[in-house]
VEXROFI-425046 format. One record per residue (C-alpha): x, z, y; chain. Coordinates in steps of 0.5 Angstrom, whole numbers. Layout:
! residues N
     px     pz     py  ch
      X      Z      Y   A
...
***
This chain:
! residues 290
     px     pz     py  ch
      0      0      0   A
      3     -3      7   A
      4      4     11   A
      1      2     18   A
      1      5     24   A
     -4      2     30   A
     -1      0     36   A
     -3      4     43   A
     -8     -2     45   A
    -12     -2     38   A
    -13      5     38   A
    -16      5     45   A
    -20     -1     42   A
    -22      3     37   A
    -25      9     42   A
    -29      4     46   A
    -31      1     38   A
    -33      8     36   A
    -40     10     41   A
    -43      3     39   A
    -42      4     31   A
    -44     11     31   A
    -50     10     35   A
    -52      4     30   A
    -51      8     25   A
    -56     13     26   A
    -61      8     30   A
    -61      3     26   A
    -56      4     19   A
    -58     11     17   A
    -66      9     18   A
    -66      3     13   A
    -62      7      9   A
    -67     13      9   A
    -73      8      9   A
    -71      4      3   A
    -69     11     -1   A
    -76     13      1   A
    -79      6     -2   A
    -76      9    -10   A
    -79     15     -9   A
    -85     19    -12   A
    -84     24     -8   A
    -85     23      0   A
    -84     31      1   A
    -78     35     -2   A
    -73     32     -7   A
    -72     24    -10   A
    -76     23    -15   A
    -73     16    -17   A
    -79     12    -19   A
    -76      5    -20   A
    -81      0    -17   A
    -87      4    -18   A
    -89      3    -11   A
    -87     -4    -11   A
    -92     -5    -16   A
    -97     -1    -13   A
    -96     -5     -8   A
    -97    -12    -12   A
   -103     -9    -16   A
   -107     -7     -9   A
   -114    -12     -8   A
   -111    -13     -1   A
   -105    -14     -2   A
   -106    -22     -2   A
   -111    -22      3   A
   -105    -18      8   A
   -100    -24      5   A
   -104    -29      8   A
   -106    -25     15   A
    -98    -25     16   A
    -97    -32     14   A
   -102    -35     18   A
   -101    -31     24   A
    -93    -32     23   A
    -93    -40     23   A
    -99    -41     28   A
    -97    -36     34   A
    -90    -38     33   A
    -91    -45     33   A
    -96    -45     39   A
    -93    -41     44   A
    -86    -46     42   A
    -90    -52     44   A
    -94    -49     50   A
    -87    -45     52   A
    -83    -52     51   A
    -89    -57     55   A
    -90    -53     61   A
    -82    -52     61   A
    -82    -60     61   A
    -88    -61     66   A
    -84    -56     71   A
    -78    -59     71   A
    -81    -65     74   A
    -80    -67     80   A
    -87    -68     82   A
    -89    -62     81   A
    -89    -57     88   A
    -89    -51     88   A
    -85    -50     82   A
    -82    -43     83   A
    -90    -41     85   A
    -92    -44     77   A
    -87    -41     74   A
    -88    -33     77   A
    -95    -33     76   A
    -94    -36     68   A
    -90    -31     67   A
    -95    -25     69   A
    -98    -26     62   A
    -91    -25     58   A
    -88    -18     63   A
    -95    -15     64   A
    -95     -9     59   A
    -97    -10     52   A
   -103     -3     52   A
   -105     -7     59   A
   -106    -13     57   A
   -110    -11     50   A
   -114     -8     53   A
   -116    -13     58   A
   -118    -18     53   A
   -121    -13     49   A
   -126    -13     55   A
   -126    -20     56   A
   -129    -21     49   A
   -134    -16     50   A
   -139    -19     46   A
   -144    -15     50   A
   -141    -16     58   A
   -134    -20     56   A
   -133    -25     62   A
   -131    -30     57   A
   -138    -30     54   A
   -141    -30     61   A
   -137    -36     62   A
   -138    -40     57   A
   -146    -38     58   A
   -146    -40     65   A
   -143    -47     63   A
   -148    -48     57   A
   -143    -49     52   A
   -146    -43     47   A
   -153    -41     47   A
   -153    -33     45   A
   -145    -28     46   A
   -140    -29     40   A
   -138    -23     37   A
   -131    -25     38   A
   -126    -20     35   A
   -133    -18     31   A
   -134    -24     26   A
   -129    -25     20   A
   -127    -32     21   A
   -127    -32     29   A
   -122    -26     29   A
   -116    -27     28   A
   -116    -33     32   A
   -118    -30     37   A
   -113    -25     37   A
   -108    -30     36   A
   -110    -33     42   A
   -108    -28     46   A
   -101    -27     42   A
   -100    -34     44   A
   -102    -33     52   A
    -97    -27     52   A
    -92    -30     48   A
    -91    -37     51   A
    -87    -36     58   A
    -81    -32     55   A
    -80    -39     51   A
    -82    -43     58   A
    -75    -39     61   A
    -72    -40     56   A
    -73    -47     55   A
    -73    -48     62   A
    -66    -46     62   A
    -63    -49     57   A
    -66    -56     62   A
    -62    -55     68   A
    -56    -55     64   A
    -57    -62     62   A
    -54    -67     65   A
    -58    -72     70   A
    -54    -76     69   A
    -56    -77     61   A
    -63    -78     65   A
    -61    -83     68   A
    -58    -88     63   A
    -64    -86     60   A
    -69    -90     65   A
    -64    -95     65   A
    -65    -97     57   A
    -72    -96     58   A
    -72    -89     54   A
    -79    -87     54   A
    -81    -80     53   A
    -80    -80     45   A
    -74    -82     46   A
    -72    -77     51   A
    -75    -72     48   A
    -71    -73     40   A
    -64    -76     42   A
    -62    -73     49   A
    -67    -66     50   A
    -67    -64     43   A
    -60    -64     41   A
    -58    -61     47   A
    -63    -56     47   A
    -61    -53     39   A
    -59    -46     41   A
    -64    -44     45   A
    -70    -48     40   A
    -66    -43     36   A
    -66    -37     40   A
    -73    -38     42   A
    -76    -40     35   A
    -72    -33     32   A
    -75    -28     38   A
    -82    -30     36   A
    -82    -30     28   A
    -79    -23     29   A
    -84    -21     34   A
    -90    -24     31   A
    -89    -21     24   A
    -88    -14     29   A
    -94    -15     32   A
    -97     -9     32   A
   -100     -7     40   A
   -104    -13     40   A
   -108    -13     34   A
   -109     -5     33   A
   -112     -4     40   A
   -116    -11     40   A
   -118    -10     32   A
   -115     -5     29   A
   -114    -10     23   A
   -121    -11     22   A
   -126    -13     22   A
   -126    -12     14   A
   -118    -13     14   A
   -119    -20     16   A
   -113    -18     22   A
   -109    -14     18   A
   -102    -16     17   A
    -95    -12     14   A
    -94     -8     21   A
   -101     -5     21   A
   -101     -4     12   A
    -94      1     15   A
    -98      4     19   A
   -104      5     14   A
   -101      7      9   A
    -98     12     14   A
   -104     15     17   A
   -106     17      9   A
   -100     20      8   A
    -97     16      3   A
    -91     15      6   A
    -87     12      0   A
    -92      6      0   A
    -91      6      8   A
    -83      6      6   A
    -84      0      0   A
    -89     -5      5   A
    -84     -3     10   A
    -78     -6      6   A
    -82    -12      4   A
    -84    -13     11   A
    -75    -14     13   A
    -75    -18      6   A
    -80    -23      9   A
    -76    -22     16   A
    -69    -24     13   A
    -72    -30      9   A
    -75    -33     16   A
    -68    -32     19   A
    -65    -34     13   A
    -68    -40     12   A
    -68    -42     20   A
    -61    -41     20   A
    -59    -45     14   A
    -63    -51     18   A
    -60    -50     24   A
    -53    -51     21   A
    -56    -57     17   A
    -55    -54     11   A
***
């Protein structure tokens, strides 16, 4: 074994890094290890009693688990795709020279993102109200519907109503990211594209998308993480109902926790972590061209 002494600069560097490593261990690694350990325990209290995969088997046997997975997949795919499309479209539109007051429009659109989540959820719950909600009042006034719609009480409409709010809440983030990326695109490329007669599709495919690859990666991965961990919005609007139609993995964890099934809550948390890692690894591989 080599007897190597650390230099003064290396010791100083380790001293600067050590606090961050300690905080990361205490706030991230230790809780993950503790939750994973609890997910294999038969007893949520007291000493560790190894139960193997019994907790996971109990979750899989649940009649609601398939519905929860379906809701989670639908929620994630639709909200991420819609928020990215709307946000990118808004960024492209506001990047055009003919748009006046672009900074004002960007500021107004950002309000849906910077407003506290609880405030937005309460506001939309009032707007969706079937009795005195503004949305039903507007649609009735325009004669688009004949009677008030139960946006949050209908098992078929509830999840789509909540997803609309999620998209409205997150698309400004994509708009901000893509706008920043568009500012870095050299104007010479647009001029060359005009000379070559390139249309909008050619510009997007051969100029913008390749140059905005890194920004797109960050935006999509952030949206996926936000969607998979979405809790506040759904809980305030529907609490997972009606009949579990809006329950995703994040809400399922809380339901187990409220029922004092901490070992099941831990197992579901591990499953959610695995799902998040699958999305992250899949997209990283796609972005890397493998």
